[in-house]
N, C-alpha and C positions, 0 to 999 in steps of 0.2 A: 854764689850761688843768687843770693837776694839782691845784690847792685845787678846783676844782668835780667834776671827778671822786673828790678825796676828800671832800666833800662829798655827793654824791650815794650815792657805798659808804653814807656812816656813817648815812642815813638809812635805805640798803635794810638795812640791818645792824639798827638800831632798832628800824624795821618787824618787822621776820623776831622779833625778840627777845621784844618785845614780844605776840606771838602774831598780827599782823594775816596772812592766809592770802591766799595768791596765786596759790591753785587751790581752784575748788569742790569740795566735798566730793560723792561720787557713790555711791550705793545702791543694790546693787543688791539687788532683791527677789524673791523666788521663789514663786510658785503652780504646781499644778498643773491647774489649769482653764481653759478659756480665758473669754474677755473675753464680759460679760456674766452669769458666772458670782459665785457672791455673793462669793466668796476677792477677783473682781477687783474687782465695785463698793465691796469694801474697799480692795484695794492701789490703785488709782484713786484715790479719796477721799484716800487718805492721801500719795499724790503732789502731787497739786493744793492740799492744805493747806501739805504742808512745803515746797514748793518757795515758792507764793504768800508764806508768811510771814516764807520767809525772805530774802526775796527775790532767790531766786536764788542762795542763798548754798551751798545742800544740791540737788542734784539726786539725783532716782528712777530708777531702770531696772528696769521690770517684764520678768522673765522668767514668761511664762504658758506654759501646754497642754502641760505634760510636757515642756517645754523641756530640764530642768534633770535630767530622771527624776523618779522616783515621789515621792510625800513624805517617806518614807525618807530618799531621798538627798539632797533638799533639806536634811533636818535635818544627815543627817552635812555636808553643805557647810556649811553656819551654823556646826556645830561648828568645822570647817574656815579660817575666815572665810575663803571661797572665792567667799561669797554672804552679805551679811551680816546679811542680814531675808528672813523669810517670812510667809507668811499660813498655818498648816498646822492641818485637820482635828484633834483632841483625840484620835481612835484612834492614830495611830503615834507619838504623844510616851510612850507609856507602856513601849516598850521601853526609854526611855531614862530614865525618870522614873515609877517605877510607882504613886507616888502619883497622881499625873495621874487618874490611868485612874477618881477615885472620880468623875467630875465625870458620866462616860457610865454611872452606877450604873442601870440596867435599874427605869424607870417611878418614879423619884425624884422631879423635877420635875416642879408640876401645872399649871404656868401662865408662860407668858413673863414674867410679872408676876413669882413667888416669881425664876426664873433670873435676873434681872436686881436684884433684893435682894441677890442670895448674890453671886455674882458680881463686881459692882461694891463686893460690901464685905468684911471683915474675913477672910474665909472662901477668896475668891475671891484678895485679894490674898496670903493665908501660901498659896497652893498656888501661882502666879507665884515667889513667893520660892522655890518647893522648886526648882524650873526651874533656877537653878544651879548647883545639883549637876554637872549634863552639860554647865555652858556654856553656858548661855543666859538672856537677860535676856525675860522676861516681859512686855510692855508690856499688854496686855489681852487681851478675850474679845469678838471676831466672833461670827458665828453660821452654820451648816449649817440647821440648825432643828428642828424633830422628826424623826427618823426612820421611815419606814414601811414596809410589805413588797409586791414585786413577785412575780411567777413569769408563768409561762408552763406549765403543767400545772394546777392546779385552782383552784378557790375559794376561799380560805383561811376561813373564820372562827371557827374551836377551836384551840386550840393543838397539836392532835392531828390538823390539817388540814398541819402544817408540815414534820408527820414521812417522812422521806428525800427533802426536796427537797435538787437539788443551792445552794446559795447562796452568792456570794461574798460575801465581809467584808476588811473593811479588813486592813491589815498588821497586827493588834489581837489580844493574848493577851485581852480583854475580850469582841472581840466574839465571837473565834473562840468562847470555853468558851459564852459567852451562846448561841449558836444551835444548838451541841453541847446546850446544857441542856434546849435548847426542841424539840432531837429532829430535827433537819436535819445535813446534813452540810455543814457549813465549808469554805468553798475561800478562804485570804488570796490578796489580789490587787489589783496596783495598779490604776492609772484611765490611763485611761478602759476600761469593758468592753464596749461593745454589739460587737465583733465577738464576745466570746465568747458571748453571750446571743443572740447571731442566730444561731449554729454550734451550740447547744446545749451547748456546752461546759459550762457554767451553765445552772440551770433559774431562778434566782432572784436577787434582789441588794436590797437596804436603803435608802434615801435618802430625804433632805428633798423633799416636793414639786417645786420647784424645779426640782432635777438630774433626776428623770422629764421632769419638763417640756424642759427646756434640753438636754439630751443627749436627746431622743427616741428615751429609753426605753419609750413607748407603741407602737414602732412595734415592736418583739422581744417584748414582756411584755404579757400579757391582763389579766390580774388584777391590783388593787391594794386593800391590805387597812391600812385606816388606825390600823393600832399606835401610834405613836406611842410605841414603845417606847424609846426612847434620846433623852433631848436631845443633839445634838451641834455643839459648841461649836468653834469655832477659838481657836488661841494664836495672838497675833500677839507673832512676837519677834526677836529679835536677837542677833546673838553678842556675849556678856556681855564678851568683852576688850575687844573692839571701840569697846564701845557704852559702857563708862569709863572708854575712852581720850580720849572726845568733849570739850570743855569741858565743863562744869557747864549754860549757858543752851542748849549743840545738846540736850544731852540733856535738860533740858524739853521743847524746843519737840520733840523728834521723838515724846515721850510723849504730849504734851495733841495732838500731831497725830494720832497712830493712835488715841488714846482718843475722839476726837472723830467719825475713821471707820469707829469699828467702832458706835459708834449710830449713824452712821449709814445702817449696811450692815444693821444689825439692822431699822431702820422698815423699810427698805427690801425684805427678806425676808416680814417681819408684814404688810405692805401689798398686798403682791401673792400671798399662801397661796389667798385664796380663786377669785383669777385663777386660778392654777396649774391649781387641782382643777377647777374649771369647764372647763378647755381640754384637762385629758385626760378628762374625761367625753368633751368634744365629740370628741374624739381617738379614741374607742370602748373606752375603756377598762371593764371591770368594777369596780365602784368599793362596798365591804363597808365603809359609812361608821361602823358600830357592830358590830367584832366585838366577838365577847366576850373580851374584854380582862382579864378573872376569871382564866383558866384560861393566859395567857400569864405571869400575875404571881404565880400557882402555883406555879410553874417558875422562874421568874426567882428570885426568892428566894434558892433554892438557892445560887446565885451566890457571896455571903456568905461561906458556910461554905469555898469553897474556898482554895486554894495563891494562888491574885492577889492575896487580901486578906489575908492574913497573916504581911508584912512591918506590924513595928511600928507605922512611920510612916502606911503607906496604911491598916493599920486605924486607927490612932486618928482621918483626917484622915475618913475613908467617917462616922465616928460621930456624929464634928462636922457632917458631912452631913446623913445619917439626917434626927440632931435636930432641924437647922431648916429641915428642909423633911416636916416632920410636920403 
């Protein structure tokens, strides 16, 4: 009996030393949005892919609907490794890694094809590498989409119509400065914002079409202007130390699954854009589909000369992105 026990113990010890896992890896993944939203589409596809391809050895627990707080809160929790991964809108990253803000430079990207070529290429990889300075592992870019302006005060056709609007912006220095330069009164605020719009605490907001529809902002916003002023990416990230502690095989699996999930979500967003616009019109929003974009661009270009882009690394990367998107 003692011999059998010794053999079993030796086998157990050998398996442990050889790296055989006796418990599943559980990944906590945070998003601020509710099911049906773009971040959630990506998160749920990632969960499906990684659990399937790992044959159940990796499980993903999604924390959605701001259950972990704002996107800034989630990023802080990823840094502390109390949450391992997140799918986070670009804006809040710029407090942690200033060079990230170059992706959101206004009116830089001309179309989705250009977005994919650059963010999936060397420049995108260079930017993801910058995230390591703040303890993040950049895995992929999924997307919010091109952002548009809504408000409940008046139609907006030229940049002069923006003057004085109390507008909610993300917790981002870039977005705050952009709307200040355009003439609005920006108020950084976490998500969601329906109540603040309903109560008139703010007049306006800016987001992709899927957000305006999914969060029923058409109920509290009368006017929609298709400005497309900023391409809004999500950055899909992990805690760097946690990621590096994983076996190489697991790292590759997680990276590949997130990239595939990001591509799936981008296609979902683009396929549904026309439908979201049609629904918003049907819901009663007054839509300006062809605003005077030149008037917006003329003011927005001033951002390049502000302190936001004076940091040498940020300035260097912005020049690279602007050259690539000419």
